[in-house]
N, C-alpha and C positions, 0 to 999 in steps of 0.2 A: 486141615492143611492150608486152606486159604488164609485163615486167621493167623497161623504161625508165620506164613510168608509175609503178611502185612506187618506183624510185630517185628520180624527180623529187619524189614525195610525201614521201619520207623526208628529202630535202635541204631541202624547204620547212619541214617540222616542226622539223628541227634548226636551221635558220636562225632560226625564230621563237623557239625556246627560248634560243638564244644571244643574240638581241636583248633578250629579257626579262631575262636574267641580266646583260647589260651595263648595261641601264637601272638595275636594282636596285643593281648595284655602284657606278655613278656617283652614284646618290642617296645611298648609304651614305657614299661618300667626301665628297660635298658636305655631308652632315649632320655628318660628323666634322670638317670644316673650318669649320663655323659657330661663331662665338664664343659663349661661355656667359656670361650675366649673372645673378648672384644678385640676388634681389629681397626686400626686407624691407618689410612694411607697418607703419608706426608711426602708429597712429591712437589715441593716448592722451596723457595728460599726461607731462611729463618728470619722472621720478623714478627711484629706484634700480633698479626692475624693468626699465624701458625701457633703462637704461644697461647692465644685464647682457645684455639681448636683443641690443643693438647689438654688444657685444663678441663674442658668439657668432657673429653674422652675419658680422662682419669676419674672424674666425678661420676660418670655413667657406669664405668666398670666397677667402682666401689659400691654404688647403689644397687646394681644388678647382682652383686655377689659373684662376679666373674672370677675364674681361676687365675687369669692373667690378662694383661693388655698387650696385644701384639701391635707394634708400630712398624709398618713397612716404609722404609725411608729411602729417598733419593734426593739429595740436596747438594748444591754447590757450596753452601754455607750461608752466611748472613750477618745479622747485627749482633754485636757482643752482648748488649743488654738483654735482647730477646733470648739469646742462647742461655744466659745465666738464669733467666726466669724459667725457661723450660727445663734446664738441668735440675734446678731446685725442685720443680714439680715432680720430676721423675724420682729423685732421691728421697722425697718425702711421701711418695705414694704408698698407700696401704696395700694396694693390689700390686703384685709383681709386674714389672715392665720388661717386655722383651723387645729389643730393637733389632730389626732384620733388614739389612741393606740388600735390596732386591728391586727389580729383576736383574738379570745379567746386563752389564753395562752401566748399572747405577753406581752411585758413589756417596760416601759420607765425607764431604770435603769441609775443611775449615771448622766452622761452628758445628757441623754435623758430626765431626769426630768426637767432640766433647760430649754430645748427646749419646753417641754410641757407647762410649766408655762409662757413662753414668748409669746405663741400664743394668738391671739384675742379670739378664742374659743378653749377651752381645752376639749376633749371628750375621753371617754374610752369605750371599749366594755365589756360586762359581762365576767368575768373570766380572766381579765387582772390585772396588778399591776404596780405601779410607785413609785419611791423614791430611797432610798439608795444612796443618792447623796454626801456622804462624800468624801472629796478629798483623793485619794489614792496615796501614795508615793512609787514608784517602787525602789527597791534596798536599802531599809532601810529608816527610817524616819529621816529627817534632825533635826538639833538642835531645841530646844523648841521655841526659838524666831522666827526663819524662818518658822517653822511649824504653829505657831500661826498667823503669817502675812498672809500666804497662805490661811488658813482656814477663817480668818476674811475677806479677800478679796473676797472669794467665797460667803460667807454669804451676804456681802454688795452688790455683783452683783445680787444675787437673790432678795434682798429687793428692789433694784432699780426699778424693773418693776412689781413685784407681787402686790404691793399695788395699782399701777395704773391700774391693770387689775381687781381690786375689789375682790381679792382673799385673803385667810387666810395666812397672812405673818408668823405668829407663826408656823403653821403647815408646811409651806414650809421650814422654817429655821430648823425645827426639822429633816427634811429629810437630810439637809446638815450637821448639827452639830452632829447628833447622828445616821445617816444612817437609819432613820425610813422609812419604806416602807408601802404603802397603797394599798388596793384592790380598785376596781372601786367604790364600794359602800361607802367605808371609805373616799375616795377622794372626792366624791360628798357631803357627810355629812360634811366634813371639809372645804367645799367651795374651794377646790383646782382645781376642774374641773367644767365645766358648764353643762354637760349632759352625760348620759349613753345611748348608742344606740347600737342596735344589728347589724346594717349594714349602709352602706353609705346613702341609700335613707331615712332611718328612721332618721338619724342624720341631713341631710339637711332639711328635712321637719320640724323637731322639732325646728330648730333655725331660720326658716323663720320668718321675721318680727321683729327679736330681734335687739335691739339697742345696739351697742357696743361703747366704748370710745377708740379712738386711742391714741397713745403715745403723740401726740401733743395736746391732749385735745378735739379734734373735735369729734362729734357724727356721727355715720353711722348706717343706718338700713340695715340689711342683707335681700337679696332676693334670696333664695335658693330653694324654693319649686319646685318640679318636674324639677330640674336642669338637664341639659345635662352634664354628666361627661366625660371629655376628659383626658385620661391618658397620662402623660408625659413619653415617653419611653427614656431610656438611650441611648446615642450614642455609636458607636463602640469604640470611644476613651475612654468614661467613663467606658464601660465594660472592656476594656483592663486594664485601670488604677485600676479598682476595683479588677481585678484578680491579678495584680502586687503588690498591697498594702498588700496582704497576706504575712507576713514575712517568712513563710515556702517556698513559691514560690520564693520570692526574694533570699533567701539563696541557694536554689537549682539552680537557674539561675546563681548565682555568682560562685558556686563551679563547676557546669557542664561546664560553659564557661571557667574556668581556666584549667580544664582537657583537653578540646578541644584545647586550646592554647598550652598546654604541648605536645599534639599529633602532632601539626603542627611543633613545634621545633624539635621533634624527627624524623619526616618524612617531611622535607622541600619540598615545591613545590606542596603539595596536595591542598592548598589554601582553600578548603571548610571548614575543621575543624577550621582553624585560623579565617576565616571570621565569621563563625557561633559562635565560641567561643567569639570573640570580641563583637559581637552583644549581646550575652547573658550576658556577664559581664557588658556591658553598661546598659542594661535593669535592671540588679540586682542592680547596683549602683543607678540608677534613682529611683527604687522602695524603696530602703533603705533611700534615701534622703527625701522621703515623710513621713518617720517614725522617731520618736525620737531615735537617736543613742547614745549609751553610749561609750565615747571615751576610757574608760578603757578596754572595750571589744575589741575595734579596736586594742589597743596595745597588747592584748592577742593574737589576730589573727596574728599580725605581728611577735610576739615572737614565735608562733607555727610554722610559715613558716620558720623562721630562724633556729629553732631547727631541723626541718626535713631536711633542706639543710646540716646542720652540720652532721647529722646522715648519710646522703648519701655520704658526702665527706670523713669523717674521720672514720665513723663506730664506734658506741658506744655500740655494742652488743645489740642494740634495746633500750637502756636506753633513748637516746636523742629522738628517735621516739616516745616512750611512753609519755615522757614529752611534746613533741609537740602536740600529739593527745589530751592530757589532757588540755593543753592551748586552743586548738581549740574547744574542747567541752565546756569548761567554757565560752569562748569568744562568741560562737554562742548562748549559753543559755541566756547570759546577754546582747546580742547585742542590743535588742530593749527595751528601757525603757518605757514600756507600763503599764498603770494602770489596765488593764483588761486582762484576759487570752486569749481572742480572738485575741489580737494583739501581742501575744508573740510567740516565736518559740517553737514548740512542742519538748519536751525533747527527744523523740525517734527519731525524725528527726535530731536533733542536734547530738545525739550519733552516729546514722547510717552514717550521712554525714561525721562526724569527723573521724570515723574509716576507712571508704572507701577512703576519700580524703587523709588522712595521709598515708595509706598503698600505694596507687597508686603514691603519690608524691615521697615517698622514693624510690620506685621501678623505676620510670621513671627517676628521677634525677641520680640514680646510673647508669642506662643505658647510660644516656647522658654523664656522667663523664667518664665512661669506654670507650665509643666511642671516646671521646675527647683525651684520653690518647693513644688509638690505632691508631689515625690518623698519629702520627709521626712514627709508626712502619710499614713501607711498604717494600715489597720485602723481602730481606734476614733478615732484622731486625725483621720481624714478625715471623720468624722461630726459633729464639733463644728459647731454652727450649723444642722444639718439639722433638718427638721421630722419629728416622730414622732407616733404615734397609740397611745393606751393600749389594749392588747388585753384588759385586765382591770383591775379597780380596783387602784390602787397605794396601799398603806397601810403603809409608804411604798414597798415594793418590789413589782415585778411585771414583766410582759413588755410590751414595746412593739414596734411595727413601724416600722422606719427604712429608707427607701429599699428596700423589698421584703424586708428581712431582719428576723428576730426576735432581739431583744436583751433581756437582763435589765437593768432600770433601777431607780433609786431616785429618789424625788421628795422635795422639801423639805416637802411637805404632801400630805395625802390627795388622790388624783385619781380621779374616776369613770371607768368604762369608756368608751372612745371619745373621751376628751378630747384636744384638740389640744395637743401638747407641742413643746418645742424642746430639743435636746441642748446642754447648757452645759458639759459636761466628762465625765471618766471616771476610774475607778480600775481600772486594768488592763482587764478585760472587763466591768465593771459601769458602765453609763452613768449620768450624773447628768442629770436632766431637770427642766424647769420648765414651767409653763403658757406657751403661746405668747405670750399678752398680757403677762404679767409679765416674760418673758425679753426681749421687745422693748422694754419701757419704758425700761430704763437706756440702751440704744443710742440711743433717740430723744432722751432727755434730753441725752446727750452731744453 
């Protein structure tokens, strides 16, 4: 009986272990069979950095064999060239691309609307909007012919892929031609998007089994139900570039670097300010190179620097400095030719930087020029014009005290002890002095 009880207990434990192992195996198999969807969060303006991030996400999704690439987007728009690059990457992607305007309150404005319509699946969350994709010309609208060419080109680009995505071409063109904007519900009713979903899981479950038509005409069935979502994290390089592409940061780096280089020139040998300033200037130039620069603004910046140098050298009672600061302000305000406010320099930053940089530049350059002039005045030369005091009667030679130093001096007339004198010249190391009153008289008359 005891052996039977032990055998029964052993079989029970073995059965329990086998059951647990089978459950774990089934769970592992089920997990292995779940589709994988790569996810990229694009919560920024459309510019070269975001274009590079999208290219890396598409390449990763292709290499990992993902079922789709999900792009969660919230953007006010951005640069046309970057938008075209990103739309081309989406249209030519081997892995299906899903663009999801989310969370509530997000938008796909301007260039973002072009990207939304380029996706294999276009989706929006409740409380979002998309559209207002009319081309914006920064710095004034060009002549009518050129303007019409650019607008027609944008509309043709939209038509080139919207129809192939089986979406409403007329409604899409209305967003480009007349800046029409749509809520999520309006976009769905107008057949501009494919689905409204509250979250990622609901979106992926709702499009599972849907057949899409790729740009080459081939058909593909999506398998996204219960998908494992793997988020594409930006690299350190992409984070740094995303920080640098802010025009305000680029301007501050440029100006701060210039001031540090000024400091190095005024105190040679410190090394650290010069090295750090050079690095900051190079980073600022690199950041500005990623953004569309207006060359007229660059000319204004050069003119501002020239006016400040002239003020420091010749002295214009502040007129040249004020003109330089005004040129610097207008130059920084118009430096970035961006179609959206998010890629422009903040006016208060421009004004503050211009006033600070202008004042410091004039001050430091004046110091440098003054030091340059004084370098030739060493020894007795540096004492001309200085006040002196007779340490003994001068008749006509004797000793005088000048700036704490005792010098031999000769006067044009007899001078009593303690008389106030002024150095008017020298012959090698023998100073020529005159009474302070008489030495000042010619200067006053002049």
